[in-house]
C-alpha positions in Angstrom: -16.3 30.9 7.2 -18.0 27.6 6.2 -18.1 26.6 2.6 -20.1 23.7 1.2 -20.8 20.4 3.0 -18.1 19.7 5.6 -17.0 16.1 5.9 -14.2 14.0 7.4 -11.8 13.3 4.5 -9.9 10.0 4.6 -8.4 10.3 1.1 -8.1 12.6 -1.9 -8.5 11.8 -5.6 -5.7 13.1 -7.9 -7.0 14.0 -11.4 -3.4 13.7 -12.7 -2.2 15.1 -16.0 -4.5 16.1 -18.8 -3.5 13.1 -21.0 -5.7 11.2 -23.5 -6.3 7.6 -22.5 -4.6 6.2 -25.6 -1.5 8.3 -24.7 -1.2 7.0 -21.1 1.4 4.3 -21.9 3.6 6.7 -23.9 3.6 9.3 -21.2 4.1 6.6 -18.5 7.3 5.4 -20.3 8.4 9.0 -20.8 8.0 10.0 -17.1 9.6 6.7 -16.0 12.6 7.4 -18.2 12.9 11.0 -17.0 12.7 9.9 -13.3 15.4 7.2 -13.8 17.6 9.7 -15.6 17.1 12.2 -12.7 17.9 9.6 -10.1 20.9 8.3 -11.9 22.4 11.7 -12.8 22.1 13.2 -9.3 23.3 10.1 -7.5 26.3 9.9 -9.8 27.2 13.5 -8.9 26.9 12.8 -5.2 29.0 9.6 -5.6 31.8 11.4 -7.6 32.0 14.2 -5.1 32.3 11.6 -2.3 35.0 9.6 -4.0 37.2 12.3 -5.5 39.1 14.2 -2.7 39.7 17.1 -5.2 36.0 17.8 -5.0 35.9 18.2 -1.3 35.5 21.9 -1.5 32.7 24.4 -0.5 31.3 24.6 -4.0 30.9 20.8 -4.3 29.6 20.5 -0.7 26.7 22.7 -1.8 26.4 20.9 -5.1 26.1 17.5 -3.5 23.3 18.8 -1.2 21.6 20.3 -4.3 21.8 17.0 -6.1 20.4 15.2 -3.1 17.6 17.7 -2.9 16.8 17.3 -6.6 16.7 13.5 -6.3 14.4 13.7 -3.3 12.3 16.4 -4.8 11.5 14.4 -7.9 11.0 11.2 -5.7 8.2 13.0 -3.8 5.9 13.3 -6.8 6.9 11.2 -9.8 6.6 7.7 -8.3 3.1 8.5 -7.1 2.3 10.0 -10.5 3.5 6.8 -12.2 1.4 4.6 -9.8 -1.7 6.7 -10.4 -1.3 6.5 -14.2 -1.6 2.7 -13.9 -4.5 2.9 -11.3 -8.2 3.0 -12.0 -8.7 5.0 -8.8 -5.8 7.5 -8.5 -6.2 8.2 -4.8 -3.9 9.3 -2.0 -4.6 9.0 1.8 -5.2 12.1 3.8 -2.0 11.6 5.8 0.0 10.7 2.7 -1.3 13.9 1.0 0.0 16.0 3.9 3.3 14.2 4.0 3.7 14.7 0.2 3.0 18.4 0.6 5.5 18.7 3.4 8.4 17.0 1.6 7.5 18.8 -1.6 7.9 22.2 0.1 10.9 21.0 2.1 13.0 20.1 -1.0 11.7 22.9 -3.2 12.6 25.5 -0.5 15.9 23.8 0.2 17.0 24.3 -3.4 16.3 28.0 -3.2 18.5 28.4 -0.1 21.3 26.2 -1.5 21.4 28.3 -4.7 22.0 31.4 -2.4 24.9 29.6 -0.7 26.4 28.7 -4.0 26.0 32.3 -5.3 27.8 33.6 -2.2 30.6 31.0 -2.8 31.0 32.1 -6.4 31.1 35.8 -5.2 33.9 35.1 -2.8 35.8 33.0 -5.3 35.8 35.8 -7.9 35.9 39.0 -5.8 38.2 37.7 -3.0 40.3 34.9 -4.5 43.2 35.3 -2.2 41.0 35.1 0.9 38.7 32.4 -0.4 40.0 29.6 1.8 39.8 31.7 5.0 36.3 33.1 4.2 34.7 29.9 3.0 36.0 27.8 5.9 34.5 24.3 6.5 32.7 25.6 9.6 31.0 28.4 7.6 30.0 26.0 4.8 28.5 23.5 7.2 26.7 26.3 9.0 25.2 27.5 5.7 24.1 24.0 4.8 22.7 23.4 8.3 20.9 26.7 8.2 19.3 25.9 4.9 18.0 22.6 6.2 16.7 24.2 9.4 14.9 27.0 7.7 13.2 24.8 5.1 12.2 22.3 7.8 10.5 25.0 9.9 8.8 26.6 6.9 7.5 23.4 5.4 6.4 22.1 8.8 4.5 25.4 9.5 2.6 25.1 6.2 1.8 21.5 6.9 0.5 22.1 10.4 -1.6 25.0 9.3 -3.1 22.7 6.5 -3.7 19.9 9.0 -6.0 22.1 11.1 -8.4 22.7 8.2 -11.5 20.8 7.5 -12.4 19.9 3.9 -15.6 19.9 1.9 -17.4 16.9 0.4 -15.5 17.5 -2.9 -12.1 15.9 -2.4 -10.9 15.8 -6.0 -7.6 17.6 -6.5 -7.1 18.8 -10.1 -3.4 18.1 -10.0 -1.0 15.2 -10.1 0.2 15.8 -6.5 -1.0 17.4 -3.3 -0.3 21.0 -4.2 -0.9 23.4 -1.4 -2.9 25.9 -3.4 -5.1 23.1 -4.8 -5.8 21.8 -1.2 -6.7 25.3 0.0 -9.4 25.5 -2.7 -11.1 22.4 -1.2 -11.0 23.7 2.4 -14.3 24.6 4.2 -12.5 26.3 7.1 -11.1 29.8 7.2 -7.9 29.9 5.2 -6.9 33.5 5.9 -4.0 32.5 8.2 -2.7 30.0 5.6 -2.8 32.7 2.9 -1.0 35.2 5.2 1.8 32.6 6.0 2.1 31.8 2.3 2.6 35.5 1.6 5.2 36.0 4.4 7.1 32.7 4.1 6.9 32.8 0.3 8.7 36.1 0.4 11.4 34.6 2.6 11.8 31.5 0.4 11.6 33.1 -3.1 12.0 36.9 -3.0 14.8 37.2 -0.4 17.0 34.4 -2.0 16.5 35.8 -5.5 17.6 39.3 -4.3 20.6 37.8 -2.6 21.6 35.9 -5.7 21.1 39.0 -7.8 23.2 41.0 -5.4 26.0 38.5 -5.5 26.1 38.5 -9.3 25.8 42.3 -9.5 29.0 42.5 -7.3 30.7 39.9 -9.5 29.9 41.9 -12.7 31.0 45.1 -11.0 34.3 43.4 -10.0 34.9 42.2 -13.5 34.2 45.6 -15.1 36.8 47.2 -12.9 39.5 45.3 -14.6 37.9 44.2 -17.9 39.8 41.4 -19.8 39.0 38.4 -21.8 40.7 36.2 -19.3 38.7 37.5 -16.3 35.4 37.2 -18.3 36.3 33.6 -19.3 37.2 32.7 -15.7 33.9 34.2 -14.4 31.9 32.4 -17.0 33.5 29.1 -16.3 33.1 29.6 -12.6 29.5 30.8 -12.6 28.1 29.4 -15.9 26.6 26.2 -14.5 25.1 28.0 -11.4 23.6 30.7 -13.5 22.0 28.2 -15.8 20.4 26.3 -12.8 19.3 29.6 -11.2 17.7 30.7 -14.5 15.9 27.4 -14.9 14.6 27.4 -11.3 13.5 31.0 -11.0 12.3 31.2 -14.6 9.8 28.5 -14.0 8.6 30.0 -10.7 8.2 33.5 -12.4 6.3 31.9 -15.3 4.0 30.1 -12.9 3.3 32.7 -10.2 4.2 36.1 -11.6 2.8 35.7 -15.1 -0.8 34.6 -14.4 -3.0 33.6 -17.3 -6.8 33.9 -17.2 -7.3 31.1 -19.7 -6.5 27.4 -19.0 -5.0 28.3 -15.7 -5.3 24.8 -14.4 -3.6 23.3 -17.4 -0.9 25.9 -17.3 -0.3 25.3 -13.6 0.0 21.6 -14.3 2.4 22.0 -17.2 4.6 24.4 -15.2 4.5 22.0 -12.2 5.8 19.3 -14.5 8.6 21.6 -15.5 9.9 22.2 -12.0 9.2 18.8 -10.5 10.3 16.6 -13.4 12.3 18.5 -16.0 14.4 20.8 -13.8 15.8 18.1 -11.4 16.7 16.0 -14.5 18.5 18.9 -16.3 20.6 20.1 -13.3 23.0 17.1 -13.4 23.6 17.6 -17.1 24.2 21.3 -16.7 26.8 20.7 -14.0 28.5 17.7 -15.7 28.6 19.2 -19.3 29.9 22.6 -18.2 32.1 21.6 -15.3 35.6 20.2 -16.0 36.1 19.0 -12.4 33.1 16.8 -12.6 34.2 15.4 -16.0 37.7 14.8 -14.7 36.3 13.0 -11.6 34.1 10.8 -13.7 37.0 9.8 -16.0 39.3 9.2 -13.0 36.7 7.0 -11.2 35.7 5.2 -14.5 39.4 4.5 -15.4 40.2 3.2 -11.9 37.2 0.9 -12.0 38.2 -0.4 -15.5 41.8 -0.9 -14.3 40.6 -2.9 -11.3 38.3 -5.0 -13.5 41.1 -5.8 -16.0 43.3 -7.0 -13.2 40.9 -9.6 -12.1 
């Protein structure tokens, strides 16, 4: 079905955030600070896990990949947002737009699968503590990480190739601060039924299936705790799962608020605000959640910091 005047699009214009002109500098400084905090926090966690041999365990293998994913996820959109906030013509080339969409989907989907792997790890640690080492073998952990990367690569590439086959109308203004897939589909002149079908099918694989697997893991954990209820077992479960549950709640809570609780009024503004939540705020909060609630990360930080200070004083 053809819609509107079809044209060859060389670039798109990004409307950005609904910010008043006199507030641009304030929000620019705010987003820059948040991005630097995100990058620093996630890179510190990756570095600590690499340097401390005590953290070379399945849980922290998944966490290091999650931190890398969060760092890359925020890097896909925020630098371009900051550039456009200082530009008179906030444009992005057609190829750059597709590339941004691809990497946005890649790292967003990767986080979903990594959260499933971490939930399974917590399930084995609490329900089968004596067999944890044999079940969560290095080979299995590497396979889970590799499978997460493979699935997300195939899914994001599928969406990108389907988007690349579309032609776009004369209107090439995207009412968003990045190349969001749903916003691009609204500008297409070609038939988008296949795109919608793949979003429905792959969206279920990326969001619904992982959510159900995580829910199942924690249902089994709760069931295991209730069989032998004690304050010690509850404290152990909370210390083991608290950080992961917080990240899961933040990640899926934002998705549910955006996609499963539609609003008839100000839908564009709502989508933009919620997009800021999961592209800017969530990747920034994840390192704090894991560092504040995790004694191993705190201990590794103190150990590495003390060692560096000792080396510095000897010079």
